[in-house]
N, C-alpha and C positions, 0 to 999 in steps of 0.2 A: 262514289262506288264504282267499281269495275268488276267484270265478271272474269273468273279464272276456272281452271279445271284442276280436279285432283283424283287421285286413287283413294277408293272410299271404302272402308269396311262397313257394310250394312247390317250385318248380323253374322251369327257364328258361321264361318265357312263361306260367307257371301262378300264378294268383291266386285266393285264396278266403278266405271269413270264417272264422276258427278261434276255438276258446275257449282260454284259458290260465289259468293260477294266478298269483295276486299273494301276496306274503308279507305278514305283518303289518308295520305301521310301525315304523321304528327312530327314535331320538332325532334330532330336527331335520328330519324327513320329513313330508310332507303327501300326502294322497290326492286326486287331482284326478278329478272326473267329467266327461269330455270332452263338450263341445258340439259342436264341429267340428274338422276337421284338413283342412290342405290338401296337395295334392300338388305336389312340386317337379319337374316333369316332366324335366328334363335328366337329373338324377341318379337318380330313380327309375325311368325307362325304361331306362337303362343297366344299373341293377342287374337289372330284369326280364330284360333280355337276356342276362344273365350275364356282362357286360363291366365289372364294378366292380372295380377293382384292390383287393386285400385284403379282399375280401368275406367275411362270415362265411358258413358252411355254411347251405344250405337245410335246412329251412324257416326263415324268419326275418319278423321285424316292420320294416317299412320306415317311411320319414316322420320328418320332424323339425319340423313345424310344427302346433301345436294350441292350442285354447283351450277353457277349462272352468270349472268351479266347484269350489273346495276343499270337499270332502265330509267330511274327517276330518283332524286334526293330531295330532302327537305331543308328548309333552314337550318344551319347549325350542324348539319352532316358533313363529315370531312371527306368523304368517298365522292367520286366522280361519275358521272354517267359514263358508261362503257367499261369501268372497272370490272374485272373477272373476279369472283370471289366464292369460297365456300361458306355454306350456311347450314344451320341444323333444320330450318324449316321457317314458316310462318308464324307470326305471333297472333295473328287475327284471321278469322274465317267466319262464314255464316254456318259452318258445319263443325261440330265438336272437334278438337285436336286431341289426338295422342302423338303428340310432337309436331306433326304437319309439314313433314319433309318432302312428301310426293305431290307436289303442286306445280302448276305451270307458272305461277307467280307468287312470290312471297313478300311480305313486309316484315321487316326485322330492325334491329336497332344497329348503328354503325359500328358499336364495340363488340358485336357478337359475330362479325364475319372475319374471314382471313383471306387476304389478297392472294391470288394465285400467281405464281411466277410464270413468266412469259414461256409459251411452249408445253405447259401443262394441260393436257387434254382434259376437258370437263368430266368424261366419262370415268376417267381414272381417278380425278381429284374428288368425285363424288363418294369414293371409298374411304375417305380420310378419316370419317367417324369410326370406321371398323379397325383401321390401323391404329388409331388413338386408344381405342379400347385395349387392343393387344399390348400396345406400347406402355399404357399405364400399369398392366400387370408385370412387365419386365421392370419397370422402375420400382414398384412397390416391392418387388422380389430382391432387386439388387443382386443379381447373380454373380459369381467370380469366374474369370477365364477358365479356372480348373475344374468347375462344376460339370457334373453329368446331368443333362436335363432330358426328361422323357415327357414328350406332349402327347397326351391321350386324347384323340378326336380329331380328326382332320375335316372338320367344317372351316368356314372362312377364318374364324377367329383362332382356331388351332393351326391352321396354315399360317396365317400372320404371326402368330405368336412363335412358332418354329422359326420362322425366317428373322424375326426380331432377336430372339436369343441368341442365333447364330452370330449376330453382329457384335455381341459381347465378347466373343472368343470362347464361349462355353461349347463342349461337344454336345450335340443335340440329336436326340432320336424321336421320331414321330411313329405313333403306331394308330392303326385303325382296323375295322373289321370289314371295310368295303375297299376291295381292290382297286377300284378306278380312282379312289382318292389317295392310296398309297402310290399308285403309279403318277398321279398328278404331282405329287410331293417330290417323287424322285425326278421328274422331268424339270422341275425347278432346282435341281442339284442338291435337295435335302436327302439326309439319311431317313428312310422310312421302311416300316416293315408292317405286313400284315399280321394281325394277332394270330399267335400259333399256340395254341393251348389257352394260357390265361393271359392277361396283361402282365401279371407278375412274372411268368415264365419268359415272355416275350422279352421284357426289359432286362432281366437278369441274364439271360442267355446272350444279349448282345453286348451289355457292359461288363459283364463278369461280376457284377454286384448291382444292388439296387441303385436307383437315381438319387443325387443330391437335392434335385428340384423336380417335382411332379407337377405338371400343368395339366388340370383337368379341364378341358375344353369342350366337354361332351353336352352338358346341360342335363345329363340324365342322372337322377339321384342314386339309382341302382349302382351305377358305375363307380361311385366315389370310393367305396371299400376296396375295389379291385385296384384303384389307383393308389391308394395308401400302401396296399401291399406291394407295390412296385417301387416304393422308397427304400432306401438303405437302411439297414440295422446299425445304427452307430455303435463303435466299440465303448463298452461302459467302463467307467471310471477314469477317464481322460478328460480333465477339465477344459482342455483347448479344443476339443472335438464336438461341435454342435450336431444337433439332429437335423434331419432333413427338412425340406420346406414342401408344403402342399399349396399350390396356387389355383384357388378355385375361380377359374377363369370363364366357365360357362354360365349360361343364363338360365335360372330356375324360377320356376312358377310361385313357389312358396316355402315349405318346409323340406328339409332333408336331414338325415341323420349321419352321425360319423361313428364308426366303431371305437369306442373309448380304448379297449385293451391294446389294439394295434397302434394306435396314434399315440397312446402312453408310452409303450415299450419302446418306440422309435424316437421319443421326445420331439413329437412332429410339431413344427410351426406351421398354423394355418393361416394364409393370406387370402384376404378377398378384396381385390381391388374394386374400387367404387367408380363406375364409369370412367370419365376422363377429366382432366382440367384443361383450361384454355392452352396450356403450353403443349399439351400431347397433341391437341388438334393442330396446332400451328407447326409443330415438328413433323407430324404426319404428312402433312401437305408438301413439306420439304421433301421428305423422304420418297414420297411418290415422284415428285418432279425431278429429283437427281437420281432416281433408280435405285436408291438405297433399299427400298421395299416394293418389290414387284407386286403388281395386283391385277394386271391385265388377264392373266390366266385363271383368275378366280370369278370372273364375270361370264357365267356360262350362257346367259341369256340377255340381250339388250334389245329393247323394242318399244313399240309404241305403247303409251299408256292404256290406250283403248284395248289392249290384250292383256290387261293386268290379271283377269281371272286364270289366263293361261300360265303367266309367269307363277303364280302362287301354286298353281296345280303341279308345276313341274317341281317346285321346291318342296311340295307336300309328298310327291309320288315317285320321284326320280331322284335315286341318291347319287347319280352322277352330276346332277345340277348343283353348284356350289352356292352360287347367289345369283341375283336377277338385277338389272338396271333399267330405268324408264328413260327413253329418249324424247325430250319435250320440244325438239326443235319443230315440230309442225304446230305447236301451240303458242306462238309467238304474240299473237294479236290479242 
């Protein structure tokens, strides 16, 4: 047994740094000393609010995106001590796990980690899961270079989605109601607009028509009808013209509704990417490492896990805060 530290949700709205026990390694497992972990705001803030479906009982360790250094390996493990890796979290702890990514040390299987390329900073690599979530949406959607893509909602997943859709050659517009987020997108070279009137009016005014692909990254059920309204109306009677696509990329607590008449008239295809596959995670790591997908400007706060209550407070109350990361460098022992 060894002691480790973890960001822990102890009750609704309650966050603290706690210690926990890790068991000895089993065959095929490795021990990671965490350098950095990244908050996935949509999911984790819903968990902290007590609105996560099928949640484990409080207290628990949240998070699913971390990077660190292999500190020990068991017999049969192909990794070497000193390898720098991305991982989702620990598979064991004496505290309940809601994925278990915000930890100072993690035990996991060798086949669940991704080696980090030389020169890839850990605090950036820790964002790989968020990039992979957005990347999965792009791959499920399969956009064409000629597509007009509207990304609704400029939280981290919306920001990353806009950047990744642009790599396909599609023309991408991002919209949000928060001016600071629009400015952040523009500073990264993206086309972004503050919603003027309605989402539909903003998109139609920019494209001259509706979007071929609408990516709803808000996580707000009430916004979905407005996102659907921003999709183009296909010409009727042409068998070679497909309807638009809605990619539901936000994170939702449970039920939401779709306005049937609007979706029906537009012959809308609704796509719901399911998390990620290992391929997206590996590719996300490479995209961060080679600069294909920028993430540094999305980390608004990076600090000691002992200040975790402050970090989640910013995410709840300050719309200029995109996401937060935890620096575990002082928790090496």
